Every structure is written in structure tokens, then in C-alpha cells.
C-alpha positions as CSV (number, residue, x, y, z in Angstrom):
1,M,1.9,67.8,-42.3
2,A,3.0,64.4,-41.0
3,T,1.6,61.3,-42.8
4,N,2.4,58.6,-40.3
5,Y,-1.1,58.7,-38.6
6,Q,-3.7,56.1,-38.8
7,P,-7.0,57.2,-40.3
8,M,-10.2,56.9,-38.2
9,S,-13.6,55.4,-39.1
10,I,-16.8,57.1,-38.0
11,K,-20.4,56.5,-38.8
12,I,-22.6,59.2,-40.2
13,L,-26.4,59.2,-40.5
14,V,-27.5,60.7,-43.8
15,D,-30.9,62.1,-44.9
16,K,-31.1,60.5,-48.3
17,E,-33.7,62.8,-49.7
18,K,-31.8,66.0,-48.7
19,N,-28.4,64.5,-49.2
20,Q,-27.4,65.9,-45.8
21,V,-25.6,64.6,-42.8
22,L,-27.8,64.4,-39.7
23,Y,-25.1,63.6,-37.3
24,A,-22.0,61.5,-36.8
25,V,-21.4,58.8,-34.2
26,S,-17.8,58.1,-33.1
27,N,-15.6,57.1,-30.2
28,H,-13.3,59.4,-28.3
29,D,-10.6,59.4,-31.0
30,F,-12.5,61.6,-33.4
31,V,-13.7,63.9,-30.7
32,D,-10.2,64.3,-29.3
33,V,-8.9,65.5,-32.7
34,L,-11.9,67.8,-33.1
35,F,-11.2,69.3,-29.7
36,S,-7.5,69.7,-30.5
37,F,-8.5,72.4,-32.9
38,L,-8.9,74.7,-29.8
39,T,-5.2,74.2,-28.9
40,V,-3.8,75.1,-32.3
41,P,-2.2,78.6,-32.6
42,M,-3.9,80.9,-35.2
43,G,-0.7,81.1,-37.2
44,T,-0.7,77.4,-37.7
45,I,-4.4,77.4,-38.6
46,T,-3.8,80.2,-41.1
47,R,-0.9,78.3,-42.6
48,L,-2.9,75.0,-42.9
49,L,-5.9,76.7,-44.5
50,R,-4.1,78.7,-47.1
51,H,-5.0,77.9,-50.6
52,P,-1.9,76.6,-52.4
53,Q,-2.5,78.5,-55.6
54,S,-3.9,81.8,-54.4
55,S,-2.4,81.9,-50.9
56,S,-5.8,83.1,-49.6
57,S,-7.8,81.7,-46.7
58,E,-11.2,82.0,-45.2
59,I,-10.0,83.6,-42.0
60,G,-10.6,87.3,-42.5
61,C,-7.4,89.1,-43.1
62,M,-5.2,86.8,-40.9
63,N,-3.6,85.5,-44.1
64,K,-2.4,89.0,-44.9
65,L,-0.9,89.2,-41.4
66,Y,0.7,85.8,-41.8
67,E,2.2,86.9,-45.2
68,S,3.5,90.1,-43.6
69,A,5.4,88.0,-41.0
70,Q,6.6,85.8,-43.8
71,N,7.9,88.7,-45.9
72,I,9.3,91.0,-43.2
73,S,13.1,91.2,-43.1
74,T,14.6,89.7,-39.9
75,S,16.5,92.9,-39.5
76,Y,13.3,94.3,-38.1
77,L,12.9,91.5,-35.6
78,H,14.9,90.8,-32.4
79,T,16.3,87.5,-33.8
80,D,15.9,85.3,-36.8
81,A,14.0,82.8,-34.6
82,C,11.2,85.4,-34.1
83,K,10.1,84.8,-37.7
84,K,10.0,81.0,-37.1
85,M,8.0,81.6,-33.9
86,L,5.4,83.6,-35.9
87,L,5.2,81.3,-38.9
88,N,5.3,78.0,-37.0
89,P,4.1,78.8,-33.5
90,H,4.4,76.0,-30.9
91,S,1.4,74.9,-28.8
92,A,1.5,74.5,-25.1
93,S,-0.5,71.3,-25.6
94,E,2.0,69.6,-27.9
95,A,2.6,66.8,-25.4
96,E,-1.0,65.9,-25.3
97,C,-1.6,66.4,-29.1
98,S,1.3,64.1,-29.9
99,K,-0.9,61.2,-28.6
100,L,-3.8,62.0,-31.0
101,K,-4.7,59.6,-33.8
102,L,-4.4,62.6,-36.1
103,N,-2.4,65.6,-35.2
104,L,-3.1,68.7,-37.4
105,E,0.2,70.3,-36.4
106,G,2.1,67.3,-37.8
107,R,4.4,66.9,-34.8
108,K,4.3,63.2,-34.1
109,H,7.5,63.3,-32.0
110,R,8.3,66.2,-29.7
111,E,11.8,67.5,-30.1
112,L,14.1,70.3,-29.3
113,Y,17.5,71.3,-30.7
114,L,20.9,71.2,-29.2
115,C,24.4,72.3,-30.4
116,G,27.1,69.8,-30.7
117,T,29.3,71.2,-28.0
118,F,27.3,69.3,-25.3
119,S,28.5,71.6,-22.5
120,A,26.8,72.2,-19.2
121,E,26.3,75.9,-20.2
122,C,24.5,75.0,-23.4
123,L,20.8,75.7,-23.8
124,L,18.1,73.8,-25.7
125,S,16.2,75.6,-28.5
126,P,12.6,75.1,-29.8
127,Y,13.9,75.9,-33.3
128,Y,16.7,74.7,-35.5
129,G,19.7,76.8,-36.2
130,V,19.5,79.2,-33.2
131,T,22.8,80.5,-31.7
132,C,23.5,78.7,-28.4
133,S,25.1,80.4,-25.3
134,C,28.4,78.8,-26.3
135,G,28.2,80.4,-29.8
136,S,27.5,77.2,-31.8
137,L,24.2,76.7,-33.7
138,T,21.6,74.3,-32.4
139,T,21.6,71.8,-35.3
140,H,21.2,68.5,-33.5
141,N,17.8,67.0,-32.8
142,A,17.0,66.1,-29.2
143,Y,14.0,63.9,-28.8
144,I,11.7,64.1,-25.8
145,E,10.8,60.7,-24.4
146,E,7.1,60.1,-24.2
147,T,7.4,58.9,-20.6
148,S,8.5,62.4,-19.7
149,C,6.7,64.2,-16.9
150,V,4.2,66.7,-18.4
151,S,1.3,68.6,-17.0
152,G,-1.6,66.1,-16.7
153,A,0.5,63.2,-17.9
154,D,-1.2,60.8,-15.5
155,N,-4.5,61.6,-17.2
156,V,-3.2,61.4,-20.8
157,G,-2.6,58.1,-22.5
158,P,-3.5,55.8,-25.4
159,D,-7.1,55.6,-24.2
160,G,-8.1,59.1,-24.8
161,V,-6.5,62.6,-24.6
162,F,-9.2,65.1,-23.7
163,V,-12.5,63.2,-23.4
164,T,-13.4,60.1,-21.5
165,P,-12.6,56.9,-23.4
166,G,-14.9,54.0,-23.8
167,E,-17.9,56.3,-24.6
168,Q,-19.9,57.0,-27.8
169,Y,-20.2,60.6,-28.9
170,I,-22.7,62.3,-31.2
171,V,-21.4,65.1,-33.4
172,S,-24.0,67.2,-35.1
173,N,-23.7,68.6,-38.6
174,D,-22.7,71.9,-37.1
175,L,-20.1,70.3,-34.8
176,Q,-21.9,70.3,-31.5
177,V,-20.5,67.4,-29.5
178,M,-22.8,65.4,-27.1
179,A,-22.6,62.3,-25.1
180,G,-24.1,59.4,-27.1
181,S,-27.3,57.9,-25.9
182,I,-30.6,56.6,-27.3
183,S,-32.4,59.7,-26.0
184,T,-29.9,62.0,-27.6
185,C,-30.3,60.2,-31.0
186,M,-34.1,60.5,-30.8
187,F,-33.8,64.1,-29.8
188,M,-31.6,64.8,-32.8
189,L,-33.9,63.0,-35.2
190,D,-36.9,64.9,-33.9
191,K,-35.0,68.2,-34.1
192,L,-34.1,67.6,-37.7
193,G,-37.6,66.7,-38.7
194,I,-37.1,62.9,-39.2
195,G,-39.1,61.7,-36.2
196,D,-40.1,58.1,-36.5
197,D,-39.7,57.9,-40.3
198,V,-36.3,56.4,-40.4
199,S,-36.8,54.9,-43.9
200,K,-35.1,57.9,-45.5
201,V,-32.1,57.7,-43.1
202,E,-29.0,55.8,-44.1
203,E,-26.0,54.9,-42.0
204,R,-22.6,55.1,-43.7
205,T,-19.1,54.5,-42.5
206,V,-16.6,57.1,-43.7
207,T,-12.8,57.5,-43.2
208,M,-11.3,60.5,-41.5
209,G,-7.7,61.0,-42.6
210,V,-5.5,64.1,-42.5
211,Q,-7.0,65.6,-45.6
212,E,-10.6,65.1,-44.4
213,M,-9.7,66.7,-41.0
214,L,-8.1,69.7,-42.7
215,Q,-11.2,70.1,-45.0
216,L,-13.4,69.8,-41.9
217,L,-11.3,72.6,-40.2
218,R,-11.6,74.7,-43.4
219,R,-15.3,74.3,-43.7
220,S,-16.0,74.9,-40.0
221,W,-14.8,78.5,-40.4
222,I,-17.4,79.4,-43.0
223,S,-20.1,76.8,-43.0
224,Q,-22.9,75.6,-40.6
225,T,-22.9,72.2,-42.3
226,P,-19.2,71.1,-42.4
227,L,-19.8,67.4,-42.1
228,T,-22.1,67.5,-45.1
229,D,-19.6,69.6,-47.0
230,V,-16.8,67.2,-46.4
231,F,-18.5,63.9,-47.0
232,L,-21.5,64.6,-49.3
233,T,-20.8,67.8,-51.3
234,N,-19.0,67.9,-54.5
235,Q,-15.6,69.6,-54.0
236,R,-16.0,72.0,-56.9
237,A,-19.4,73.0,-55.6
238,M,-17.9,73.9,-52.3
239,E,-15.2,76.0,-53.9
240,A,-17.8,77.8,-55.9
241,V,-19.7,78.9,-52.8
242,R,-17.2,81.1,-51.0
243,I,-18.6,83.2,-48.2
244,E,-17.1,86.7,-48.4
245,P,-15.7,88.3,-45.3
246,S,-18.0,90.6,-43.4
247,R,-17.5,94.3,-43.7
248,T,-20.0,95.2,-40.9
249,I,-18.6,94.7,-37.5
250,S,-19.8,95.6,-34.0
251,C,-17.0,94.8,-31.7
252,R,-17.3,96.8,-28.6
253,N,-16.6,94.5,-25.6
254,E,-18.3,95.6,-22.4
255,N,-16.7,92.9,-20.4
256,A,-13.1,93.7,-21.3
257,T,-10.8,93.2,-18.3
258,G,-7.0,93.3,-17.8
259,S,-4.6,96.0,-18.8
260,M,-7.2,98.6,-19.3
261,N,-5.0,101.6,-18.5
262,K,-2.1,100.6,-20.8
263,K,-2.4,102.2,-24.2
264,F,-0.2,103.2,-27.2
265,Q,-0.8,105.6,-30.0
266,V,-1.4,104.9,-33.7
267,K,-1.6,107.4,-36.5
268,L,-4.4,106.7,-38.9
269,V,-4.5,108.1,-42.4
270,L,-8.1,108.3,-43.6
271,R,-10.0,109.4,-46.7
272,K,-12.1,112.4,-45.6
273,L,-14.8,111.8,-48.2
274,T,-15.7,108.3,-47.0
275,N,-14.0,108.2,-43.6
276,Q,-12.2,105.1,-44.9
277,V,-9.0,104.0,-43.2
278,L,-6.2,103.8,-45.8
279,Y,-3.4,102.8,-43.6
280,A,-1.8,103.4,-40.2
281,E,1.7,104.5,-39.1
282,A,2.7,102.6,-36.0
283,D,5.6,101.8,-33.7
284,H,6.8,98.4,-32.8
285,D,4.4,97.9,-29.8
286,F,1.4,98.0,-32.1
287,V,2.9,95.6,-34.6
288,D,4.0,93.3,-31.8
289,Q,0.3,93.2,-30.8
290,L,-0.8,92.3,-34.3
291,F,1.9,89.7,-34.8
292,S,1.0,88.1,-31.4
293,F,-2.4,87.2,-32.9
294,L,-0.6,84.5,-34.8
295,T,0.6,82.9,-31.6
296,L,-2.8,82.8,-29.8
297,P,-4.4,79.3,-29.4
298,L,-7.9,79.2,-30.9
299,G,-9.5,78.3,-27.6
300,S,-8.0,81.5,-26.0
301,V,-9.5,83.6,-28.8
302,F,-13.0,82.3,-27.9
303,N,-12.3,82.7,-24.2
304,F,-11.4,86.4,-24.7
305,F,-15.0,87.0,-25.9
306,G,-16.7,84.8,-23.3
307,G,-17.7,82.2,-25.9
308,E,-19.7,84.8,-27.9
309,C,-20.6,83.5,-31.3
310,F,-19.3,86.0,-33.9
311,L,-18.0,83.7,-36.7
312,K,-20.1,82.7,-39.7
313,G,-19.1,79.1,-39.4
314,S,-19.6,76.5,-36.8
315,I,-16.2,76.1,-35.2
316,Q,-17.3,77.9,-32.1
317,N,-19.6,75.1,-31.3
318,I,-16.5,73.0,-30.6
319,Y,-15.6,75.5,-27.9
320,S,-19.1,75.5,-26.3
321,S,-19.2,71.7,-26.5
322,A,-15.9,71.4,-24.5
323,I,-17.4,73.6,-21.8
324,E,-20.7,71.6,-21.8
325,L,-19.0,68.2,-21.7
326,S,-16.7,69.4,-18.9
327,S,-19.8,70.4,-16.8
328,N,-21.2,66.9,-17.4
329,G,-17.9,65.2,-16.3
330,M,-17.1,63.9,-19.8
331,L,-13.6,65.4,-20.0
332,K,-10.8,63.4,-18.5
333,S,-9.6,66.1,-16.1
334,K,-10.0,69.7,-15.1
335,E,-6.6,70.3,-16.7
336,G,-8.1,69.1,-19.9
337,E,-10.8,71.7,-19.7
338,T,-8.1,74.4,-19.2
339,L,-6.1,73.1,-22.2
340,L,-9.2,73.5,-24.4
341,T,-11.1,76.5,-23.1
342,R,-8.3,78.6,-21.5
343,P,-5.2,77.4,-23.3
344,K,-1.8,79.1,-22.4
345,L,0.8,80.3,-24.7
346,S,3.8,78.1,-25.4
347,P,6.9,79.2,-23.3
348,F,8.5,82.4,-24.5
349,Y,5.6,83.4,-26.8
350,G,4.3,86.2,-24.5
351,C,5.1,89.8,-25.2
352,D,5.9,92.4,-22.5
353,N,3.6,94.9,-24.2
354,Q,0.7,92.4,-24.6
355,L,-2.6,94.0,-23.8
356,L,-4.6,90.8,-23.8
357,C,-4.6,88.7,-20.7
358,I,-3.3,85.2,-21.5
359,E,-0.9,83.2,-19.4
360,E,2.3,81.8,-20.7
361,D,3.3,78.2,-19.9
362,A,6.4,77.8,-17.8
363,P,9.5,76.5,-19.6
364,P,10.5,73.0,-18.4
365,R,14.0,71.6,-17.8
366,Y,15.3,68.4,-19.2
367,N,17.9,65.8,-18.4
368,C,19.8,64.9,-21.6
369,K,21.5,61.7,-22.4
370,Q,23.7,60.7,-25.4
371,R,23.1,57.3,-27.0
372,K,25.9,56.4,-29.3
373,G,26.2,53.7,-31.9
374,N,28.3,52.8,-34.9
375,G,28.8,56.3,-36.3
376,W,25.7,57.9,-34.9
377,T,24.7,59.9,-31.8
378,L,21.2,60.3,-30.5
379,F,20.2,62.9,-27.9
380,V,17.3,61.9,-25.7
381,L,15.5,64.3,-23.3
382,T,13.6,63.5,-20.1
383,E,11.4,66.3,-18.8
384,L,11.8,67.2,-15.2
385,D,8.9,67.9,-12.9
386,S,8.0,71.5,-11.9
387,A,9.8,71.1,-8.5
388,S,13.1,70.7,-10.4
389,T,12.5,73.7,-12.6
390,N,13.8,76.8,-11.0
391,D,16.0,79.3,-12.9
392,S,15.5,78.5,-16.6
393,R,18.8,80.1,-17.6
394,S,21.2,78.5,-15.0
395,P,23.5,75.9,-16.4
396,G,23.0,72.2,-15.9
397,K,25.3,69.5,-14.5
398,K,27.3,67.4,-17.0
399,N,29.1,64.1,-17.1
400,S,30.5,62.3,-20.1
401,L,27.2,61.1,-21.6
402,S,24.5,63.2,-19.9
403,M,23.5,66.6,-18.8
404,D,21.1,67.2,-16.0
405,G,18.8,70.2,-15.6
406,L,19.3,71.5,-19.1
407,A,17.3,74.7,-19.7
408,V,15.5,76.0,-22.8
409,M,16.5,79.4,-24.2
410,N,14.2,82.2,-25.1
411,P,14.5,82.4,-28.9
412,K,13.4,86.1,-28.9
413,I,16.2,87.3,-26.7
414,P,19.7,87.5,-28.2
415,L,22.2,86.2,-25.7
416,S,24.3,89.3,-26.1
417,K,21.4,91.5,-25.3
418,S,19.7,89.7,-22.4
419,N,18.1,93.0,-21.1
420,I,16.0,93.4,-24.2
421,Q,12.2,93.3,-23.9
422,G,10.5,90.1,-24.8
423,G,8.7,91.2,-28.0
424,F,9.2,90.1,-31.6
425,V,9.8,93.5,-33.3
426,N,12.8,95.8,-32.8
427,G,11.9,98.8,-30.7
428,N,13.4,101.4,-33.0
429,S,11.3,100.5,-36.0
430,K,8.2,102.1,-37.5
431,F,5.7,100.4,-39.8
432,M,2.9,101.0,-42.2
433,V,-0.2,98.8,-41.6
434,T,-3.0,98.7,-44.2
435,D,-6.7,98.2,-43.4
436,D,-6.4,94.5,-44.2
437,L,-3.3,94.1,-41.9
438,V,-0.5,94.1,-44.4
439,V,2.5,95.2,-42.4
440,T,5.6,96.7,-44.0
441,P,8.4,99.0,-42.8
442,L,7.4,102.6,-43.0
443,S,8.8,104.8,-45.7
444,H,7.1,108.0,-47.0
445,A,7.8,107.0,-50.6
446,S,5.9,103.7,-50.2
447,C,3.0,105.5,-48.5
448,L,2.8,108.0,-51.3
449,F,2.8,105.3,-54.0
450,F,0.2,103.4,-52.0
451,L,-2.1,106.4,-52.0
452,R,-1.5,106.9,-55.7
453,R,-2.4,103.3,-56.4
454,L,-5.7,103.8,-54.6
455,N,-6.3,107.0,-56.7
456,V,-6.7,109.1,-53.5
457,P,-6.1,112.8,-54.1
458,Y,-3.9,114.6,-51.5
459,H,-6.7,117.0,-50.5
460,D,-8.9,114.1,-49.5
461,I,-6.4,112.8,-46.9
462,E,-6.9,113.3,-43.1
463,E,-4.6,112.1,-40.3
464,R,-5.8,111.2,-36.8
465,I,-4.2,109.9,-33.7
466,V,-5.9,106.9,-32.0
467,N,-5.1,105.7,-28.5
468,V,-5.2,101.9,-28.6
469,G,-6.0,100.0,-25.4
470,K,-7.3,96.5,-24.6
471,E,-10.8,97.1,-26.0
472,E,-9.4,98.3,-29.3
473,V,-7.1,95.3,-29.5
474,L,-10.0,92.9,-28.9
475,N,-11.9,94.7,-31.7
476,L,-8.9,94.2,-34.0
477,L,-8.6,90.6,-33.1
478,K,-12.3,89.9,-33.8
479,A,-12.2,91.9,-37.1
480,S,-9.1,90.0,-38.3
481,L,-11.0,86.8,-38.1
482,I,-14.2,87.9,-40.0
483,S,-13.3,90.9,-42.0
484,D,-10.9,92.3,-44.6
485,T,-11.1,95.8,-43.1
486,A,-9.7,95.3,-39.6
487,L,-8.2,98.7,-39.0
488,S,-11.5,100.4,-39.6
489,T,-12.6,99.2,-36.2
490,L,-10.3,101.8,-34.7
491,V,-12.5,104.4,-36.2
492,E,-15.9,102.7,-35.6
493,A,-15.4,101.5,-32.0
494,T,-13.5,104.2,-30.2
495,D,-14.1,107.8,-29.2
496,D,-10.5,108.3,-28.2
497,M,-9.3,110.0,-31.4
498,L,-7.4,113.2,-31.9
499,P,-7.3,115.0,-35.3
500,I,-4.1,116.4,-36.7
501,I,-4.6,119.9,-37.9
502,N,-1.6,120.1,-40.3
503,L,-2.6,117.9,-43.2
504,E,0.2,119.1,-45.4
505,K,2.9,117.2,-43.6
506,N,6.4,118.3,-44.3
507,L,8.6,115.6,-45.8
508,C,12.3,115.9,-46.5
509,F,14.4,114.1,-49.0
510,G,18.1,113.8,-48.1
511,N,19.5,114.9,-44.8
512,P,16.8,117.1,-43.0
513,K,19.5,118.6,-40.7
514,R,21.0,120.5,-43.6
515,K,19.5,123.9,-44.2
516,Q,19.7,123.7,-48.0
517,V,17.1,120.9,-48.1
518,K,13.7,122.3,-48.6
519,P,10.8,120.3,-47.0
520,L,8.2,119.1,-49.5
521,T,4.5,118.8,-48.8
522,I,2.5,115.8,-49.7
523,S,0.8,117.8,-52.5
524,E,4.2,118.8,-54.0
525,I,5.5,115.2,-53.9
526,L,2.3,113.9,-55.5
527,N,2.6,116.5,-58.3
528,I,6.2,115.5,-58.9
529,L,5.2,111.8,-59.1
530,G,2.3,112.7,-61.4
531,N,4.7,114.6,-63.8
532,K,7.1,111.7,-63.8
533,V,4.3,109.3,-64.7
534,E,3.1,111.6,-67.5
535,S,6.6,112.0,-68.9
536,N,7.1,108.2,-68.9
537,D,3.9,107.9,-70.8
């Protein structure tokens, strides 16, 4: 998290008797930062909200999914950069968010990376240390000039990013944002039971820095009173009151649209006695779908569900407020509404097998200039307008100190395998996925030890095949945000399930093509493991 941001001051009205924030009054700066939450990818939010000591977070089982991306070997991914994309996903609104008083993503200056060859065939990279088309590594920072041409740049400046500057805004305790006026203030006081008795109301000025905004983001996921929690509640008291994830989910989405006919199969392993999902065996396409959750901007998640309120906290009020202010003409532009309520993926973050309908931003081109001094070289990029952006892979034009039309590479596609699909995970891999979305490479030994750790007897195991389409993916996405039993939604919310009759699945150790290797059933392997444990005791 960058620390070179100026803190903001806002005023809060406090009910002294209840020790509760009634509402906050601020200018556009605070509201812009609040609305920027909607542009941040889920992977970044998960990383920011992880507890340093326990590595847990308030966001369902997204933390387990994030840790899985963190722990998976890059040999299972198309490139090393794929892991960087999942753990530190870029936002399509970075140009706008770099102008905020406080930027949660911590990217004060936009930059790309370039190799030292400085050839016309070279490509820019969003990440450090990626192999360029010339074979060198992208280890040189290239800074993007703030005067570059970006979408909506004419409407974005120091006097506001998303909302109209020069206005006062009221932010309720549960983060509903309204245009400030006397009538709105009176309405809020009446609604909160204050009425004309303002003797118990006190106005205070508080400072919003990076830590306060992070705490506000954290509390907004689990609390309906995040302003009170941040400014008036004892920190230890907040930590003691932790809301447990919900285990009861109703996720069927009747308005699901998009790739309804595209489905892939997942094998579920369940406990027959309780119908509990133990784990799933899945191909790369399903794991790509899960990992892509980390790249989704928060605003797009709310948009998938039509603004439906399904979280326990109040963060969805920010989304509904953006829509309301847009209808009242309080956002700076129509493009600003799109950035907040229908945000795109950053370039190259889409997956070919993505079942959710979300648009990917087009990759820009840049002119690059070298600025040299006494022993130093600085690369400066100027973004070209969309009319100059055609083939993003064609080489630019070069002279001694500049390159024109420099393209950005797709970090997911190795240059030697340009025909590979644009996913994160290798297509020849299989994975084990637990109910709380821990993803690991599939091996029968790890599955057996996992079952043994849960004390599940082999005769209580059942396998089923589930066809996963867009509706099931939406169910998984919603469950991953509010529950620690996400895979269970595949049982609860679909009728498209086929049982597997042969529960005693044959497993071979060694080379199964050799006739002398006798297949072992699950029960035999469990018995062998049981004997080994007893002998060790």
C-alpha cells in the first residue's frame, strides 16, 4: 500500500447518547474513494482484507481461493505471469483511480515494464520480469504520463474523479451516498429518531487516511454500521464481534443470461449420510472459472446479480448509490457510471472459457521515449487514442530515442505458443477442489488422506457428475462471498446431476498399462493406510 497520499477530513454527526454515527458530510474526495471500491478486483480486496496473523478474511471462502492461487506451482499455469495476474490483478480504472486522494490499490503512478533491448519488435508488459518477444526480460520501468489519452480523460481531473466536484455529499452510517442538502439532513435526522432534538447531536471532524479507508472497507463487508465501527467503536470490541459466514444459501438466478448452453462437467465426491460435498475433481476449465473470480471488479459482481442485496454488510449500498446518483446527474459522466456499475476487466484478464458475461477492456498502444541523464535512463510512455490502436501484436516504429505504437503483450500467452487459449491454467491438468475452494493438483493419494482426515468411511462415499453452466457459476460466485461451503451450491441449486454407479473406483499404483499391476479399490487402499497408521502407533 502506497503511503504518499494526503489524508482527508470529513465531518460526522454523532448521537452522543447512543455513541453512534448518524451520517457523514464530505466533499467529492471522500465519495470518489468510496466509489472506487467498485472498481477494485476481488483478488485485490481479498489481499487487502487478509488478517496478517491468521491470513483469514471476512469474504466467505475467497481467501482460500486466493491462497490456492498463491500456493499453486506455476507449472500448472500457462506462464509465471498468470500467478501475478491472479494475486495482483490490475483494474481497468487505474488511470482514473491514480487521481484519487487515496488509492486503495496503492498504484500512485501508472507504469508498465520494458526490456532493455529497446527494439521495434519489443512489447510492453503489465508485470515485471516477463519474457519479451526478443527473449529478454522486462525489467525496466516505463512510466505512463498523466497527460496520456485515456477513456474519459476529458472528464477526469484534479476536481473530482467519479462524482461532480463542488458539491456536498451525505454518507449514511450504512454507506448510502446522497446529495447534500438541508432537506436531506432533516430527513436523515427524522429517520434516525432525532427530530428537532439536536441537543444530543455532536459534530466532529475526523481524518480519513489509508488505514481508516481499509478498515472502512473491511467493516462494510460484515457490518451495517461501518462508520460507527471505524470512528467510535473500540478496535478490540470490533474484533471480538466477528460475523460467521452463512451456511444457508439460496442462489438460483432466474435472470441469468449469456452463455447458457456452454457447460462443463465436474465430479463431486459426497458423503452419502449427510449429502455433504467433500471435494470435487475438475479439469482446467472449472478451475479457470474459479480463479477468474479473483479478477472480477466488485462492481461487476453486483451487476451480475442486478444489484440484489445478498451480503451481510453494507458495501452493496455503495453500488446502489452510484446508480442513484447517476440517475440524478451527480456523476461526472456516463462513462463514470459504466466504470462503477458495469466495470470491465483489465486487458488480457478474460478467459476463453468464461461463462459470465463481462467485457474486457481493449489494450492500448503507447509511444515510448528515452530520457537520458548522467548515468540514468528513463522510459516515458504516452498512450495513443483508440484510432491509433489496431493490431496489438504488430511491432512499432523506432528511432534512436523513441518507439511509436508500442503494443502490450498478453502475459498469459507464451510467445512460443501463440495459439494457446487465453486461460490461466494448463489444459492438461486435473485438480481437487474442496468445499471451501481450496484448489490443489489432483492425486488419488491426497484425496484418500483428505478423506481419512475427515474420518469419512469408504462405504459412506458417493460420486456424482454435475454439469456446470452459467447459473451454477453464479451460484458459486455468490457463495464464495458469503459462505465457507461454496461447492455445496452445486448440489443444492441444480437438478443436472448424474450418479456414478461404481463407487469402488479402481485405482492403480505404478504403471497401469502393465498387466502385473493389480488395481486397488478405495476400500483396499484405506485398509492399507489404516494398517500403516496402526503399525506406526
